[in-house]
N, C-alpha and C positions, 0 to 999 in steps of 0.2 A: 727446367726447366730458367728461363733468359736469366740475364742478371741485370736485365730492365724491369720486369716483372719482380723479381726483387728485391727494384729497390722499391717499387710500388706496394707493394705489400708490408714492408718494413713504415712506409710512412701511413700505412696506418691508425690507427687511435691502438684499438687494442695488440698489432702484433708487432705494430714499432715496442710499446708497454717491456714487450713479453723478447724480443732481441735480444742479443747478443749484451746489447749496455744496462739489462737489469742484473743487478749487484745483488750478495750476499752475504752473510753473516755479520762478521760487527758494521760494516758499512751500509745497513737498512737503519739500524738503532738509531743510528743520525737524523736522519729523517722524520720524527718522532715517537718512533712506536718504539716500548725495552719490548726484549728478549724476553721469550715463553720460558716460563720454567715448571715442571713436568710438579705433578704438585702425588706428594701420598695421596691415600685411601684416608688415613685416618685426617690428615690439611684440612682434605676440600669436608669435611665431615664437618670439622672445627669453624674454616667455617660457614655451613650451611648453615649451625649454629648458631654462629656469631647474628649473620643475618635478619634468621629469624628473630631474636630475642632486638634489634632493634626495629625490623619493624612489627612487633606488640608493643614496644616501646612507643615507640609513635600513636600506632591506635590507643593505648590506652589514654598519651597526653590528646586526641581526637572527641572522644569519649568524657571524658576531663572539660575535657570542651561544650561540649553537646550535650553534658551534662549543666554547664549553669544556665544554658539557655533554656532548657525545655525549665532549668526553677529558675525562671524568668518572668518567662510568656506563663510559664503556672502560677505564679504573682500576679501578677500581667491579667488573671482568669477569675479572680477571686475578689479579685477589684470590680470589676467589668456583676459577677454575678450579686458582686450588693449592692448596686448601683440600684 
């Protein structure tokens, strides 16, 4: 490949990013991404349990709101039926 072609290829969007300028290791963490930490299978399961507990708690709160709304509508229904 001729030097001109290499230069043109490196100025393209994708190939320029993958060129020799790419940084590795700790230098990439300065860009905003934190380094990947391998988790044990136990930690993965514990994280899943925590996420599921949070999801269930959120659903319970939503259910309470919906039940209050239902109570209001049922009271309105009683009033309308009494008329």
